[in-house]
C-alpha atoms as a printed R data frame, in Angstrom:
    type eleno elety resid chain resno        x      y      z
1   ATOM     1    CA   MET     A     1 -174.863 46.698 44.429
2   ATOM     2    CA   SER     A     2 -172.500 49.636 44.348
3   ATOM     3    CA   ASP     A     3 -172.145 49.579 48.135
4   ATOM     4    CA   ILE     A     4 -171.363 45.849 48.078
5   ATOM     5    CA   TRP     A     5 -168.669 46.423 45.420
6   ATOM     6    CA   ILE     A     6 -167.094 49.212 47.464
7   ATOM     7    CA   MET     A     7 -167.183 47.107 50.645
8   ATOM     8    CA   ALA     A     8 -165.586 44.130 48.862
9   ATOM     9    CA   GLY     A     9 -162.979 46.416 47.340
10  ATOM    10    CA   LEU     A    10 -162.222 47.945 50.742
11  ATOM    11    CA   ILE     A    11 -161.733 44.491 52.283
12  ATOM    12    CA   CYS     A    12 -159.401 43.476 49.441
13  ATOM    13    CA   LEU     A    13 -157.495 46.752 49.825
14  ATOM    14    CA   ILE     A    14 -157.001 46.170 53.560
15  ATOM    15    CA   ILE     A    15 -155.722 42.643 52.860
16  ATOM    16    CA   LEU     A    16 -153.275 43.943 50.242
17  ATOM    17    CA   LEU     A    17 -152.004 46.657 52.589
18  ATOM    18    CA   PHE     A    18 -151.605 44.081 55.345
19  ATOM    19    CA   LEU     A    19 -149.531 41.921 52.983
20  ATOM    20    CA   SER     A    20 -147.421 44.948 52.062
21  ATOM    21    CA   ALA     A    21 -146.727 45.604 55.741
22  ATOM    22    CA   PHE     A    22 -145.929 41.910 56.200
23  ATOM    23    CA   PHE     A    23 -143.345 41.920 53.400
24  ATOM    24    CA   SER     A    24 -141.696 45.107 54.702
25  ATOM    25    CA   ALA     A    25 -141.569 43.870 58.287
26  ATOM    26    CA   SER     A    26 -140.376 40.379 57.313
27  ATOM    27    CA   GLU     A    27 -137.514 41.700 55.212
28  ATOM    28    CA   ILE     A    28 -136.090 43.953 57.930
29  ATOM    29    CA   ALA     A    29 -136.782 41.431 60.728
30  ATOM    30    CA   LEU     A    30 -134.758 38.671 59.090
31  ATOM    31    CA   ILE     A    31 -131.945 40.799 57.664
32  ATOM    32    CA   SER     A    32 -131.363 42.662 60.951
33  ATOM    33    CA   LEU     A    33 -131.516 39.528 63.088
34  ATOM    34    CA   SER     A    34 -128.251 38.617 64.801
35  ATOM    35    CA   ARG     A    35 -126.715 35.432 63.363
36  ATOM    36    CA   VAL     A    36 -125.423 34.679 66.846
37  ATOM    37    CA   ARG     A    37 -128.958 34.755 68.259
38  ATOM    38    CA   VAL     A    38 -130.153 32.518 65.429
39  ATOM    39    CA   ARG     A    39 -127.435 29.999 66.310
40  ATOM    40    CA   GLN     A    40 -128.418 30.150 69.989
41  ATOM    41    CA   GLU     A    41 -132.060 29.457 69.143
42  ATOM    42    CA   ILE     A    42 -131.012 26.524 66.948
43  ATOM    43    CA   GLU     A    43 -129.059 25.058 69.861
44  ATOM    44    CA   LYS     A    44 -132.238 25.335 71.942
45  ATOM    45    CA   GLY     A    45 -133.941 23.117 69.367
46  ATOM    46    CA   LYS     A    46 -136.206 25.713 67.732
47  ATOM    47    CA   LYS     A    47 -137.069 24.609 64.191
48  ATOM    48    CA   ASP     A    48 -138.087 28.122 63.138
49  ATOM    49    CA   ALA     A    49 -134.513 29.260 63.791
50  ATOM    50    CA   ILE     A    50 -133.248 26.577 61.399
51  ATOM    51    CA   ILE     A    51 -135.603 27.943 58.733
52  ATOM    52    CA   ILE     A    52 -134.247 31.462 59.314
53  ATOM    53    CA   GLN     A    53 -130.657 30.241 59.066
54  ATOM    54    CA   ASN     A    54 -131.423 28.591 55.718
55  ATOM    55    CA   LEU     A    55 -133.152 31.728 54.430
56  ATOM    56    CA   LEU     A    56 -130.182 33.895 55.418
57  ATOM    57    CA   LYS     A    57 -127.747 31.673 53.530
58  ATOM    58    CA   ASN     A    58 -128.920 33.483 50.386
59  ATOM    59    CA   PRO     A    59 -129.823 37.040 51.471
60  ATOM    60    CA   GLN     A    60 -129.980 38.283 47.864
61  ATOM    61    CA   LYS     A    61 -132.715 35.766 47.079
62  ATOM    62    CA   LEU     A    62 -134.562 36.563 50.308
63  ATOM    63    CA   ILE     A    63 -134.511 40.327 49.777
64  ATOM    64    CA   GLY     A    64 -135.408 39.938 46.104
65  ATOM    65    CA   THR     A    65 -138.401 37.764 46.928
66  ATOM    66    CA   MET     A    66 -139.654 40.142 49.611
67  ATOM    67    CA   LEU     A    67 -139.323 43.125 47.261
68  ATOM    68    CA   ILE     A    68 -141.151 41.309 44.472
69  ATOM    69    CA   GLY     A    69 -143.984 40.354 46.792
70  ATOM    70    CA   ASN     A    70 -144.147 43.875 48.204
71  ATOM    71    CA   ASN     A    71 -144.210 45.493 44.775
72  ATOM    72    CA   ILE     A    72 -146.913 43.135 43.515
73  ATOM    73    CA   VAL     A    73 -149.299 43.848 46.395
74  ATOM    74    CA   ASN     A    74 -148.540 47.593 46.308
75  ATOM    75    CA   VAL     A    75 -149.313 47.765 42.586
76  ATOM    76    CA   PHE     A    76 -152.597 45.891 42.994
77  ATOM    77    CA   ALA     A    77 -153.483 47.973 46.059
78  ATOM    78    CA   SER     A    78 -152.862 51.204 44.129
79  ATOM    79    CA   ILE     A    79 -154.907 50.000 41.145
80  ATOM    80    CA   LEU     A    80 -157.787 48.953 43.392
81  ATOM    81    CA   ALA     A    81 -157.673 52.193 45.410
82  ATOM    82    CA   THR     A    82 -157.650 54.275 42.223
83  ATOM    83    CA   ALA     A    83 -160.624 52.357 40.772
84  ATOM    84    CA   MET     A    84 -162.604 52.819 43.982
85  ATOM    85    CA   ALA     A    85 -161.709 56.519 44.230
86  ATOM    86    CA   ILE     A    86 -162.788 57.166 40.621
87  ATOM    87    CA   ARG     A    87 -166.066 55.346 41.262
88  ATOM    88    CA   ILE     A    88 -166.713 57.518 44.338
89  ATOM    89    CA   PHE     A    89 -165.158 60.899 43.414
90  ATOM    90    CA   GLY     A    90 -165.079 60.807 39.646
91  ATOM    91    CA   ASP     A    91 -162.021 62.109 37.761
92  ATOM    92    CA   VAL     A    92 -160.508 63.737 40.848
93  ATOM    93    CA   GLY     A    93 -160.370 60.272 42.378
94  ATOM    94    CA   ILE     A    94 -156.993 59.646 40.727
95  ATOM    95    CA   GLY     A    95 -155.389 62.465 42.699
96  ATOM    96    CA   VAL     A    96 -157.187 61.451 45.892
97  ATOM    97    CA   ALA     A    97 -156.066 57.815 45.534
98  ATOM    98    CA   THR     A    98 -152.470 58.814 44.797
99  ATOM    99    CA   PHE     A    99 -152.253 61.077 47.852
100 ATOM   100    CA   VAL     A   100 -153.996 58.709 50.266
101 ATOM   101    CA   MET     A   101 -152.146 55.584 49.083
102 ATOM   102    CA   THR     A   102 -148.754 57.304 49.210
103 ATOM   103    CA   LEU     A   103 -149.263 58.320 52.838
104 ATOM   104    CA   THR     A   104 -150.823 54.975 53.772
105 ATOM   105    CA   ILE     A   105 -148.028 52.893 52.256
106 ATOM   106    CA   LEU     A   106 -145.272 55.075 53.723
107 ATOM   107    CA   ILE     A   107 -146.727 55.149 57.243
108 ATOM   108    CA   PHE     A   108 -148.532 51.829 57.655
109 ATOM   109    CA   CYS     A   109 -146.730 49.586 55.168
110 ATOM   110    CA   GLU     A   110 -143.120 50.813 55.379
111 ATOM   111    CA   ASN     A   111 -142.020 52.950 58.329
112 ATOM   112    CA   THR     A   112 -144.187 51.496 61.101
113 ATOM   113    CA   PRO     A   113 -143.729 47.781 60.234
114 ATOM   114    CA   LYS     A   114 -139.970 48.176 59.804
115 ATOM   115    CA   ALA     A   115 -139.606 50.107 63.059
116 ATOM   116    CA   PHE     A   116 -141.558 47.359 64.822
117 ATOM   117    CA   ALA     A   117 -139.698 44.452 63.237
118 ATOM   118    CA   VAL     A   118 -136.068 45.603 63.282
119 ATOM   119    CA   ARG     A   119 -134.064 43.281 65.581
120 ATOM   120    CA   ASN     A   120 -137.345 41.769 66.781
121 ATOM   121    CA   GLU     A   121 -136.336 38.186 67.463
122 ATOM   122    CA   LYS     A   122 -139.774 36.918 68.502
123 ATOM   123    CA   PHE     A   123 -141.423 38.362 65.401
124 ATOM   124    CA   ALA     A   124 -138.722 36.894 63.156
125 ATOM   125    CA   LEU     A   125 -139.314 33.424 64.580
126 ATOM   126    CA   ARG     A   126 -143.080 33.758 64.111
127 ATOM   127    CA   ILE     A   127 -142.887 34.721 60.445
128 ATOM   128    CA   ALA     A   128 -140.188 32.186 59.501
129 ATOM   129    CA   ARG     A   129 -142.612 29.603 58.076
130 ATOM   130    CA   PRO     A   130 -144.816 32.063 56.137
131 ATOM   131    CA   VAL     A   131 -141.718 33.696 54.640
132 ATOM   132    CA   LYS     A   132 -140.360 30.281 53.653
133 ATOM   133    CA   ALA     A   133 -143.636 29.584 51.816
134 ATOM   134    CA   VAL     A   134 -143.533 32.963 50.047
135 ATOM   135    CA   VAL     A   135 -139.906 32.459 49.005
136 ATOM   136    CA   PHE     A   136 -140.820 29.039 47.592
137 ATOM   137    CA   LEU     A   137 -143.773 30.442 45.621
138 ATOM   138    CA   LEU     A   138 -141.947 33.487 44.256
139 ATOM   139    CA   SER     A   139 -138.546 31.851 43.717
140 ATOM   140    CA   PRO     A   140 -139.012 31.354 39.946
141 ATOM   141    CA   VAL     A   141 -139.763 35.047 39.477
142 ATOM   142    CA   ALA     A   142 -136.937 36.059 41.832
143 ATOM   143    CA   VAL     A   143 -134.406 33.871 40.001
144 ATOM   144    CA   VAL     A   144 -135.294 35.377 36.623
145 ATOM   145    CA   LEU     A   145 -135.236 38.973 37.871
146 ATOM   146    CA   THR     A   146 -131.983 38.416 39.787
147 ATOM   147    CA   ALA     A   147 -130.344 36.997 36.662
148 ATOM   148    CA   VAL     A   148 -131.503 39.997 34.618
149 ATOM   149    CA   SER     A   149 -130.242 42.387 37.317
150 ATOM   150    CA   ASN     A   150 -126.837 40.684 37.382
151 ATOM   151    CA   ILE     A   151 -126.554 40.958 33.603
152 ATOM   152    CA   ILE     A   152 -127.307 44.682 33.760
153 ATOM   153    CA   ILE     A   153 -124.803 45.160 36.610
154 ATOM   154    CA   LYS     A   154 -122.079 43.362 34.636
155 ATOM   155    CA   ALA     A   155 -122.903 45.406 31.533
156 ATOM   156    CA   PHE     A   156 -122.056 48.571 33.461
157 ATOM   157    CA   GLY     A   157 -118.803 47.113 34.775
158 ATOM   158    CA   GLY     A   158 -120.052 46.210 38.227
159 ATOM   159    CA   LYS     A   159 -119.988 42.927 40.097
160 ATOM   160    CA   PRO     A   160 -123.067 41.024 41.262
161 ATOM   161    CA   PRO     A   161 -123.354 40.887 45.058
162 ATOM   162    CA   GLU     A   162 -121.647 37.902 46.633
163 ATOM   163    CA   LYS     A   163 -122.702 35.931 49.644
164 ATOM   164    CA   LYS     A   164 -120.369 36.938 52.459
165 ATOM   165    CA   ALA     A   165 -119.990 36.131 56.103
166 ATOM   166    CA   VAL     A   166 -119.794 38.903 58.661
167 ATOM   167    CA   THR     A   167 -116.606 40.846 57.953
168 ATOM   168    CA   GLU     A   168 -113.959 41.915 60.429
169 ATOM   169    CA   GLU     A   169 -114.909 45.559 59.839
170 ATOM   170    CA   GLU     A   170 -118.560 44.834 60.667
171 ATOM   171    CA   ILE     A   171 -117.591 43.107 63.907
172 ATOM   172    CA   LYS     A   172 -115.368 46.040 64.873
173 ATOM   173    CA   MET     A   173 -118.226 48.440 64.165
174 ATOM   174    CA   MET     A   174 -120.563 46.350 66.338
175 ATOM   175    CA   LEU     A   175 -117.965 46.446 69.108
176 ATOM   176    CA   LYS     A   176 -117.727 50.222 68.817
177 ATOM   177    CA   MET     A   177 -121.499 50.547 68.973
178 ATOM   178    CA   GLY     A   178 -121.596 48.146 71.926
179 ATOM   179    CA   GLU     A   179 -119.061 50.265 73.798
180 ATOM   180    CA   GLU     A   180 -120.975 53.465 73.041
181 ATOM   181    CA   GLU     A   181 -124.224 51.878 74.247
182 ATOM   182    CA   GLY     A   182 -122.574 50.521 77.385
183 ATOM   183    CA   THR     A   183 -123.115 46.829 76.617
184 ATOM   184    CA   ILE     A   184 -119.379 46.079 76.575
185 ATOM   185    CA   GLU     A   185 -116.513 47.644 78.494
186 ATOM   186    CA   LYS     A   186 -113.680 49.596 76.897
187 ATOM   187    CA   ASP     A   187 -111.139 46.971 77.999
188 ATOM   188    CA   GLU     A   188 -113.262 44.192 76.521
189 ATOM   189    CA   ARG     A   189 -113.467 45.970 73.187
190 ATOM   190    CA   LYS     A   190 -109.703 46.585 73.162
191 ATOM   191    CA   MET     A   191 -109.015 42.927 73.876
192 ATOM   192    CA   ILE     A   192 -111.189 41.789 70.968
193 ATOM   193    CA   ASP     A   193 -109.600 44.403 68.690
194 ATOM   194    CA   ASP     A   194 -106.199 43.033 69.698
195 ATOM   195    CA   VAL     A   195 -107.328 39.528 68.734
196 ATOM   196    CA   PHE     A   196 -108.011 40.771 65.200
197 ATOM   197    CA   GLU     A   197 -104.629 42.485 65.056
198 ATOM   198    CA   PHE     A   198 -102.834 39.450 66.479
199 ATOM   199    CA   ASP     A   199 -102.791 37.466 63.236
200 ATOM   200    CA   GLU     A   200 -101.040 40.377 61.513
201 ATOM   201    CA   THR     A   201  -98.383 40.789 64.211
202 ATOM   202    CA   LYS     A   202  -94.895 39.555 63.310
203 ATOM   203    CA   THR     A   203  -92.777 37.733 65.878
204 ATOM   204    CA   LYS     A   204  -90.059 40.379 65.674
205 ATOM   205    CA   GLU     A   205  -92.563 42.947 66.976
206 ATOM   206    CA   VAL     A   206  -93.051 41.138 70.302
207 ATOM   207    CA   MET     A   207  -89.721 39.379 70.900
208 ATOM   208    CA   VAL     A   208  -87.058 40.256 73.462
209 ATOM   209    CA   PRO     A   209  -84.122 41.595 71.385
210 ATOM   210    CA   ARG     A   210  -80.808 39.728 71.259
211 ATOM   211    CA   GLU     A   211  -78.994 42.124 73.594
212 ATOM   212    CA   ASN     A   212  -81.587 41.580 76.347
213 ATOM   213    CA   ILE     A   213  -81.664 37.779 76.229
214 ATOM   214    CA   VAL     A   214  -80.725 36.086 79.501
215 ATOM   215    CA   CYS     A   215  -78.911 32.848 78.638
216 ATOM   216    CA   ILE     A   216  -76.135 30.567 79.878
217 ATOM   217    CA   SER     A   217  -73.300 28.545 78.345
218 ATOM   218    CA   GLU     A   218  -73.743 24.770 78.236
219 ATOM   219    CA   ASP     A   219  -70.396 24.239 80.010
220 ATOM   220    CA   LYS     A   220  -71.788 25.779 83.219
221 ATOM   221    CA   THR     A   221  -73.077 23.876 86.237
222 ATOM   222    CA   VAL     A   222  -76.389 23.768 88.043
223 ATOM   223    CA   GLY     A   223  -74.956 26.062 90.716
224 ATOM   224    CA   ALA     A   224  -74.195 28.771 88.160
225 ATOM   225    CA   LEU     A   225  -77.659 28.374 86.690
226 ATOM   226    CA   ILE     A   226  -79.323 28.765 90.082
227 ATOM   227    CA   ASN     A   227  -77.377 31.967 90.731
228 ATOM   228    CA   LEU     A   228  -78.500 33.311 87.344
229 ATOM   229    CA   VAL     A   229  -82.123 32.428 88.070
230 ATOM   230    CA   ARG     A   230  -81.943 34.238 91.424
231 ATOM   231    CA   GLU     A   231  -80.664 37.366 89.698
232 ATOM   232    CA   THR     A   232  -83.175 37.379 86.848
233 ATOM   233    CA   VAL     A   233  -86.216 35.492 88.301
234 ATOM   234    CA   PHE     A   234  -86.713 33.740 84.949
235 ATOM   235    CA   SER     A   235  -87.751 30.089 85.208
236 ATOM   236    CA   ARG     A   236  -86.680 29.070 81.691
237 ATOM   237    CA   ILE     A   237  -83.145 29.841 80.519
238 ATOM   238    CA   PRO     A   238  -81.820 29.325 76.953
239 ATOM   239    CA   VAL     A   239  -78.484 27.489 76.734
240 ATOM   240    CA   TYR     A   240  -75.851 28.249 74.068
241 ATOM   241    CA   ARG     A   241  -72.694 26.549 72.825
242 ATOM   242    CA   ASN     A   242  -69.704 28.850 72.199
243 ATOM   243    CA   ASN     A   243  -71.871 31.909 71.418
244 ATOM   244    CA   ILE     A   244  -75.450 33.108 71.475
245 ATOM   245    CA   ASP     A   245  -75.924 32.353 67.765
246 ATOM   246    CA   ASN     A   246  -75.734 28.658 68.605
247 ATOM   247    CA   ILE     A   247  -78.492 28.099 71.145
248 ATOM   248    CA   VAL     A   248  -78.720 24.353 71.700
249 ATOM   249    CA   GLY     A   249  -81.586 24.094 74.156
250 ATOM   250    CA   MET     A   250  -83.153 25.395 77.339
251 ATOM   251    CA   ILE     A   251  -83.400 24.509 80.999
252 ATOM   252    CA   HIS     A   252  -86.431 24.737 83.253
253 ATOM   253    CA   VAL     A   253  -85.432 25.659 86.792
254 ATOM   254    CA   LYS     A   254  -87.624 22.916 88.271
255 ATOM   255    CA   ASP     A   255  -85.344 20.332 86.630
256 ATOM   256    CA   THR     A   256  -82.551 21.425 89.001
257 ATOM   257    CA   LEU     A   257  -84.417 21.044 92.285
258 ATOM   258    CA   GLU     A   258  -82.969 17.637 93.232
259 ATOM   259    CA   LEU     A   259  -79.563 18.065 91.602
260 ATOM   260    CA   ASP     A   260  -76.196 18.919 93.123
261 ATOM   261    CA   ASN     A   261  -74.666 22.280 92.256
262 ATOM   262    CA   ASP     A   262  -71.724 20.699 90.435
263 ATOM   263    CA   VAL     A   263  -73.895 18.788 87.901
264 ATOM   264    CA   PRO     A   264  -73.283 20.052 84.320
265 ATOM   265    CA   ILE     A   265  -76.373 21.702 82.897
266 ATOM   266    CA   SER     A   266  -75.734 19.899 79.611
267 ATOM   267    CA   ASN     A   267  -77.133 16.814 81.362
268 ATOM   268    CA   ILE     A   268  -80.600 18.337 81.739
269 ATOM   269    CA   LEU     A   269  -81.018 20.211 78.466
270 ATOM   270    CA   ARG     A   270  -84.472 20.414 76.940
271 ATOM   271    CA   PRO     A   271  -85.045 21.102 73.233
272 ATOM   272    CA   ILE     A   272  -85.948 24.667 72.287
273 ATOM   273    CA   LEU     A   273  -88.219 25.856 69.496
274 ATOM   274    CA   ARG     A   274  -86.623 27.915 66.715
275 ATOM   275    CA   ILE     A   275  -88.674 30.338 64.629
276 ATOM   276    CA   LYS     A   276  -88.085 33.051 62.025
277 ATOM   277    CA   THR     A   277  -88.646 36.776 62.463
278 ATOM   278    CA   THR     A   278  -91.211 36.760 59.654
279 ATOM   279    CA   GLU     A   279  -93.499 34.214 61.286
280 ATOM   280    CA   LYS     A   280  -96.800 35.588 62.543
281 ATOM   281    CA   ALA     A   281  -97.549 35.722 66.239
282 ATOM   282    CA   ASP     A   282 -100.690 33.585 66.051
283 ATOM   283    CA   GLU     A   283  -98.820 30.838 64.172
284 ATOM   284    CA   VAL     A   284  -96.029 30.847 66.756
285 ATOM   285    CA   LEU     A   285  -98.527 30.664 69.628
286 ATOM   286    CA   ARG     A   286 -100.230 27.645 68.052
287 ATOM   287    CA   GLU     A   287  -96.849 25.982 67.496
288 ATOM   288    CA   MET     A   288  -95.912 26.564 71.143
289 ATOM   289    CA   GLN     A   289  -99.198 25.059 72.273
290 ATOM   290    CA   ARG     A   290  -98.717 22.067 70.002
291 ATOM   291    CA   LYS     A   291  -95.171 21.399 71.232
292 ATOM   292    CA   ARG     A   292  -95.993 22.306 74.852
293 ATOM   293    CA   THR     A   293  -93.185 24.818 75.151
294 ATOM   294    CA   HIS     A   294  -93.103 28.335 76.569
295 ATOM   295    CA   ILE     A   295  -90.143 30.005 74.854
296 ATOM   296    CA   ALA     A   296  -88.661 30.059 71.360
297 ATOM   297    CA   VAL     A   297  -85.468 31.403 69.812
298 ATOM   298    CA   VAL     A   298  -86.029 33.887 66.982
299 ATOM   299    CA   THR     A   299  -83.511 33.706 64.124
300 ATOM   300    CA   ASP     A   300  -82.943 35.619 60.896
301 ATOM   301    CA   GLU     A   301  -82.416 34.279 57.371
302 ATOM   302    CA   ASN     A   302  -78.789 33.435 58.270
303 ATOM   303    CA   ASN     A   303  -79.890 31.476 61.366
304 ATOM   304    CA   LYS     A   304  -78.328 34.074 63.657
305 ATOM   305    CA   THR     A   305  -80.115 34.690 66.938
306 ATOM   306    CA   VAL     A   306  -81.984 37.988 66.910
307 ATOM   307    CA   GLY     A   307  -84.310 37.544 69.856
308 ATOM   308    CA   LEU     A   308  -86.350 35.385 72.189
309 ATOM   309    CA   VAL     A   309  -90.123 35.164 72.419
310 ATOM   310    CA   SER     A   310  -92.188 33.638 75.204
311 ATOM   311    CA   MET     A   311  -95.787 32.520 75.373
312 ATOM   312    CA   GLU     A   312  -96.336 35.299 77.908
313 ATOM   313    CA   ASP     A   313  -95.106 37.890 75.375
314 ATOM   314    CA   LEU     A   314  -97.609 36.612 72.822
315 ATOM   315    CA   ILE     A   315 -100.544 36.483 75.216
316 ATOM   316    CA   GLU     A   316  -99.785 40.022 76.407
317 ATOM   317    CA   GLU     A   317 -100.438 41.200 72.847
318 ATOM   318    CA   ILE     A   318 -104.072 40.267 73.458
319 ATOM   319    CA   VAL     A   319 -104.744 40.776 77.172
320 ATOM   320    CA   GLY     A   320 -102.203 43.477 77.954
321 ATOM   321    CA   GLU     A   321  -99.230 43.381 80.298
322 ATOM   322    CA   ILE     A   322  -99.142 40.499 82.751
323 ATOM   323    CA   ALA     A   323  -97.343 41.340 85.992
324 ATOM   324    CA   ASP     A   324  -95.927 38.287 87.760
325 ATOM   325    CA   GLU     A   325  -95.393 37.842 91.492
326 ATOM   326    CA   HIS     A   326  -91.878 39.310 91.283
327 ATOM   327    CA   GLU     A   327  -92.932 42.600 89.674
C-alpha cells in the first residue's frame, strides 16, 4: 500500500512540475512574441494568433494569471514532495525535499522552459488555446489580486501599470539591436531614426534662408524667367510683387514651353503655399501632398518672408541628401 501511495504521489508530482513548466514557458512565450509577427499570422488566417492578440491586449492580467497558476502548482508540488520525503526519509525529509525541489523548479520549471519558449512563435501558437482556458478559469482570482496589488501600489505613492503600445524608445532599441546583430543596415536604421525625429523638426530648420531664395519679379517676361532657370537649374521659381516680402505665386518652367519670350509671367502664375516658421516638417509635408505643390514660402509672425522650403528639402531630412541630374 505504501508503494502504491508513493507511486501515485510521484505521478501527481510530475504532473504538477509539468504544469509549472507550462506556466513559465507560456508566460515568456507570449510576452516576448513580436506583435508584428502576431499581426502577420492573423493576416494568414490563423485563429490562434487572434487569441494571442486578445490575450496581449491586457498583459497585466495575462502575467498575473500565469503567476497565480505557477505559484499554486509550485506550492502543491512542494507540499507533496515534502510529505513523500518525510514518509521515506523521516524528519530529514524536509531538508531533502527543500533541496531537491528548489533545484528541480529552478532548472526544469523555470530556466529551461523559459529558454526554450522565448521568442518561440510556433510554441506560442500551440499554447494559445490552453492559456486562454487557464486565463478564463483563474480570472476571478487574478482580478481580486490585481485590485489588491494596485491599492498597495497607490498607498505607497506609485501608479498601477498602464496598458501601453510599443514606445518610440523600445522601437529605437530594437533597431539598435537589429543593427548590432546584422539584421538591418546602418543606413536603414538611420533612416528610421530620422522618421522619428521628423515630427519634431521645425520648418525653419530645413528651409532655404531668405538671402538664398531664387525668385523673380512679376513684371518680368518669360524670356527673363528662362534665363534665370538656365542659371539656377530650378524648375519652380517664386514670384514677388515689389519686394520679396510680397510673394504672390510661383511659376513652373514647363508652363513656359509653348510661350513667346515677351509674354508677361504674371499671365501664368500659380498659387504658392505659405507656412509659418513654427510649423512642423511632417505637417508641412502632408499639406504639400494634399495641395499637390512642391514649394512653400516660409513667413514669420509679421508675414515677412524668411525662407523657402521644398518637398525635396523635407524628404532629405529622412532619406539624406538627394543629388539631382545637375549636381
